[in-house]
C-alpha positions, 0 to 999 in steps of 0.5 A: 475891779478884782475878779476870780473865775472858777478859782480853786486851791488844793493842798493834799487830797481835799481842796480848801475851796473850789469853783470860786467865781466872784467880783470885788468892785465899785469901791465896796468894802468886803469882810472876808470871813470863815472858820479857822482853816477855811482858807481866808488867808490863802485866798487873800494871798492868791488875790494878791499874787503871793501864791499860785492858784491850783485852778482858775484865774484872778483878774485885776482890771487894767490900769488899776493898782493893787495895795496890800498890808504886809503881815510881818511888822518886824521885817523892816527894823533897820530901814528908815521909816519913810523908806518903808512907806515909799516901798509901797509903790514897788515900781517907784522904789525899784526905779529909785534903787536901781538909779541910785546904784548906778550913781554910786558905782564909780565904774559906771559906763556911759551906757549905765548913765543912759539907763539911769536917765531912763530910770530918772524919767520913770521915777519922775512919772511915778511922782518920786520927787514928792515921795518923801513929802507924801509919805510923811503926810501919811505917817502924820495922819496915821499918828506917827510923830515926825521925829520917827520918820527919818529914824529906823523902824526899830525905834517905832513902838510895836503898836505903831508899826502896823500904822506904818505898814498901813501907810505903806499899803496906801502910798501907791494910792491903790484902787484895790486894797487887801487887808489881812487882820489889820486890827492885830496888835492894835489897841482899842483906840488904834482900831477906832482910828483904823475904822476912820481911815478905812471909811475915808479912803475910796477904794475897793477893799477886802478885809479879813478880821475876827473883830465883829464890831470892826466889821460892822463899822467898815464893811459894806458887804460880807464875803463868806468862805464856807462849804469850800465856796464863797458867797457875797452878802450885802451889808455888815456882819450883823446883816450877814448873820441875819441874812444867812440864818434866814436863808438857811431857814428858808431852805430847811422850810422848803425841804420840809414841805417838799418831803411832805409832798414826796411822802403824799405822792409816794403813798398815792403811787403805792396804793393805786399803781395796781388799780386800773382806774387810778393808774393814769393818776398814779403815773402822773404822781410818779412824774411829779415825784421825779420833778421834786428836788430837795435843796442841798443843806451842806454841813458848815465848816463852822463849829462852836465849842461848848464852853461852860466855866464853873467855880468851885468855892463861892466867894461872897464879898471881896476877891483881891485887893491891890495896894500901892503897887509899883513894878519896874523890870530889872533892866528898866529905868522907869516904873511900868506901873506905879501907885496902883490901888484897887479892890475887886469884889466877888462876881465883878467882871473887870476889863483892863484896857489901855494903849499898847505898851502901857503895862496891861499884861504886866498888871495881869502877870502881877495878879497871876503871881508870874511877876513880883511887885517892886513895891506894894501888895496884892492880897487875895481872900482866903478861899480864892482859887485863881485860874490864869490864861496868859497872852502867850501860852506857849510855855504851858506846852513846852513838854510836848505831850499829847493833847490827851495827856496834857488835859488829863493833868487838870481833871483832878482824878487819876485815870479819868479818861472819860472826863478828859475825852469829854472836855477835849470833845467840847473844845472840838478835839476828837479822835486821832487828833487827841494823840498829837503833840501839843507842840504842833497846835496853832495859836487858836488851838492852844487857846482852846486847850487853856479854856479846857484847863480852866473848865477843869480847874473851876477857879472862882477868880479868872484872869484872862489876857487877850483870850480871843487872840487867834480865835475864829468868830464862833469860838469868840461868841461861845467864849463870850456867852460862857463868860457872861454866865460865869458866876465867879470873878473875872479880870480880863484884857481884850481889844475886841470892843464887842467882847468887852461891851458884852461882858465888862461891869467895870473898866480899869484903864492903864494909862501912860505913866503907870497909873490907872483910871477906875470906872465902875460901869459898862464899857459903853457907859465908860465911852460916854463918860470920855465923850466918845461914841460907842 
């Protein structure tokens, strides 16, 4: 059991959250959700002992072991992969390192060797003598080939580094496991593997994720961080959405009835308080009024941006044709993409999927004109107007102008401040915030600014590479609705299966080796064609 009592964290004038008293126990898997900035990662760091709470207590039941997923995938580049996993048992790793340091010291004293003997005993008690075998087993189950186990982490593909860190988190056989955004940088198939691993592992877990399908697959409870407080709901994310909406409706309905009753009682008191024959009844009504309390309906920290994508010129038939496309980076020795052929009809919504590193972003950059094909052609129809959202939009904000000035350049009308303010407001930027520099924006805020650019450009073909990266669930839901209604042509990359399922009418899978598989139909139909359950 991991529990908190009257927990609060405060940075500056306002607390992130306060009076959080909660128990995580019984092998349940809690999805920790909340708007960006609500304090989810901060709470996770407090639970894991990485930062100190302002007020209150965090209590881990005696004898239980806590494990947590490290966030920096590139922190161990020069370390042996097996050693990275074994470091998940901090006490074992510490005993082993201190013991080895004594043995390696030519000036070690008898006293040092006595200390080494004690460390040897502790190392054995922690199961150190089969540590490499257990770490290797975890890596194999995580899909890391054996040839990588004794090499450095830098040789492990970026998409597999998260799996090594998950093996590290599991190595000490934790009873409580903290997973902050475990699906980050994982492709769709890796996320499916992660779901199986989580569902098979017996521990109490707290999981932060913005992947709704993932939360539905793995969570037994939802811990909702909102109104600066935490509330636990049984069930998965869909269950939470239904229960929270029903709870709010009940409060609003109860308050409406209470207000009606208050109005009736006040009217009676007003009419008859001066009437001697009715004064006793009026006094009784006053007492009833004092007893009626309206339940507080606090404003949610969640906000949905208002996103509507439109197209300028309508395309009627084709949009773009790709023929015999191949691409190799100047310093590469093999083609990332080769002999890629496909045509896109106007109005299609195409999801580009595939394992990490196979070339999805390269294909999007080629379509956007950021890269030039090594061989082959990409031909857009005459009236094509292309809008592009890159996976990393940092370069778009290099000049450091204000949000207002940056957005103004896309209105198409000189000095049209009203359109700029309205666009920023719809994307949840208002007041003094619009005067800050775009350089200080978070990843999610930069993404919303790119949405604004596309709103104003009104392209008839949109290319979007991971448009849900860094976004909270409210923004993802608003974006999905907007893209479902978008009348133009869409080509996008995403690892969010619910997002892909809700939007795509066609799937292009980029495969290892650089070729593609082209499937006309929904993502769910594509999965069925591959013999995979949705």
